[in-house]
N, C-alpha and C positions, 0 to 999 in steps of 0.2 A: 546579558544572556546570549549565548551563541545561537546561531540559526539551527544547529542540530538539536540543542536543548529545547528550543521553541517548538520544533516540529514533533519532538518526542512528547513534550507536554501536551501539545494539541492532540496527538494520537491517543494518549492516555485519557484525555477528557472525552474524545469521540467514543472510545470504547466504553467508558463509564456511562455515557449518555445512552448507549444501546442496551445496557444491562437493566433488565426489568424483572428479574427473578425467573425469567423464562429463556430469553434470547441467549444468554451466556451459557446455558446448559447444552444448547444445540449448535451455536455459531461462535465465531471469535476471530482473532487475529493470530496468524501463525508466521513466525519468522524463524528461518533455519539457514544453515549454511549449505553451499554446493561444493562439490569436489573439484571444480575447475579453475580456480576458487571463485567464490561469490556468495551471494545471498538469494534466497527465495522468500517471497512474502505473499501470503494469501490473506485477504481481508474479506470475510463473509459479508455480503450485502443483503442477504435474505432477511426479511422483516425489518429493514431499515428504510429510510427515505430514499436511499440510492438503489434499491433492488431492481428497479426498472430502467435505470440509467445505463447508457453504454459509453465506454471509453474505447475509441478506435485504437487498434494496436499501434504502438510506437516502438520502433527498434532503433536505438542509438548505439552505434558501434564505433567508438573512438580508438580503442586499442584492445589488446588481449585482456588487460585488467581494468579497463575503463569503458564500461558498456552498461546499457539498461534496456530491458524489454518490458513493456507494460501493456495490459489489455484487460478487458472484462469478458467473462464467460461464466455461464452457469451460476449467475447471481453472486459473483465474487470478483474482486479486483486482484489481479495477479501481477507480480513483478519478479523478474529475475535480473540480477545486476552484478557488477563486479565487486570485488572486496572492499573498495573505498566508495561505493555508490549508494550505500544504504540510506543515508540522510537525503540524498537526491531522490531516491525512490519514494521515501515517505513524504517528502515535500510534493512530489508529483501527485500522490494520492490526496494530500491535503488540499492542494490547489484545485484539483478536479472536484473533490467532494464539496468544497465551499464555493464553487463556481468561479474561481479565479482564472481558470483556463477553459477553453472550449473543447 
């Protein structure tokens, strides 16, 4: 199983764990594309174990198409990243959410 598949499986399980017949009606995970090009990811933390946790902003700028910006604000984990950095972005969230990074 590839690392990308593993992180996607983990995110699906994390999402399912939040669903309690209430949370999923108000909150969720949103993944969309950007026009520069790239990805935008917003993961709602409201009413989860992570809602009061902070992730200090990280900006990683390697090149025009290889970049990642991540932060928490307004009880959400936000990521913007380059077109090939989506798995890296989701892995960053997973590692933070599970305490694998500080």
